[in-house]
Every structure is written in structure tokens, then in C-alpha cells.
N, C-alpha and C positions, 0 to 999 in steps of 0.2 A: 609156354609163357614167353620165352625169348623169341620164338618164331612169330608169335602174334605181334609183339612189339615192333619187330623189324618190318613185317608186312604192313602193319598199321602206319608206320612212318612213311613207307613207300606210297601207300594209298592216300594219305594226307597230302604228300608232295604232288601226286598225280592230280588230285582234286584242285590244288592251288594252281597248277599249270593250266588246266583247262578252263578254270574260271578266269584266270588272268588273260587268257587269249581273247576272251569276250571284249576286252577293252580296246582291242585293235580293229574292231569291226570286220569288214570283209577280208582283211589281211590275217586276222586271227582264225576265224571260222568262215566258211562260205555262206552260212546262214546263222541268224541269231538263235541260240538254244537256251532253254530255261534251266540251266544247271543251278542247283541250289544246295545249301547245307544238308537238306534232307537226303539227297543222293549219297553223300558221304556217310551220314548216319546209318542209312539202310545197308550200305556196303560193309560197314563195320560189324553190323549184326550178322550179315551173311558170312563174313570172314570168321567170326567167332563160332558160328554154327558149323562151318566147314572144317575147322581145326579141332573141334571137340571130339575127343576119343578116336583120333586118327593117328596112326603111326607115321604115315607119309603125307606130306602136304600136297593137295591136289592143285598144282599150279595151273594146268590147262583149264580146269573147271573154274578156278577163281578168275582167270583172265576172261573166260567166256562170259561168266555172269556179270562181271564188272563192265566189260567192254561192249557186249552185245545186248545185255538186258537192262542193267541199271543205268549206266550213262548212255549206252548205245540206243536205248529206247527213245531218247530225245533226238538223236542224230538222224537226219534224213538224207544228207549228201554223202555219196560214196567216198569221196576224197577225205571228208571229215571223219568218216568211220575208219578209214585206213590210218589216219593220223592218230586217232584214239587207240587203235590196236597197237600201233608202233610204240606209243608211250607205255602202254601196259606191258608189252613184250619186254621192254627194257627194265621197267621198274618192278613189276611183279614177277620175279624169277628168283631162283635159288641164289644167284649172285648177290642179291641184296642182303642176304644173311651171312655171307662169307666175310669174315674179318670184323663183323659187327660186335662191338662190345657195349651192349645195351644194359645199363645199370638197372637195378631193381626199381 
């Protein structure tokens, strides 16, 4: 439960960052991408399914699914894909849970 909340927060923050970058045109993303709330909703479902009945969090799997399939499915530019992966490598990691005091 605590892990889910921490990763969910990181995922929401990631979504906010990439959607906000769209406002800056070519300085934000090299091409316009149709990111939408449905991407976040689907990732939350994937997150819940991946954490269900697992003793260990599959960090690499989560980053791959979020970065290469869910959000990465929209991305066609290599530099934009690298940026997306960089965000995820920083935000979706065990460090996001260290020291987190997430209330009920």
C-alpha cells in the first residue's frame, strides 16, 4: 500500500512534467505528442497489477512499460524518448520511497 502510494505520486508528477512540456512547443518536445489523462489512468492500472502479490517491486519492468509502451508509444523522436526515459529513471526508482512518510 505504501509502495503503491509513493510510486503513484511519482507517476502523477511524471505525467504533469511531460504534459507541461507541451506548452513550450519545440523547446519542450521536438514534436507535438497527444499525451492525455488516459495515459496516466492506464499506467495506474498497470502499476496496481504489477504490485499485486509481489514481494519485490519490478522497477525495471515499470520503467519499461511506462516509458517505452504507454507514454513511449506516442513518442517518435529519439531525443524525446531519451528525455522520457531520463525522467522515469529518476522518478520511478526505489529512492522515491526512501524517507517517504505517506499517510493513510
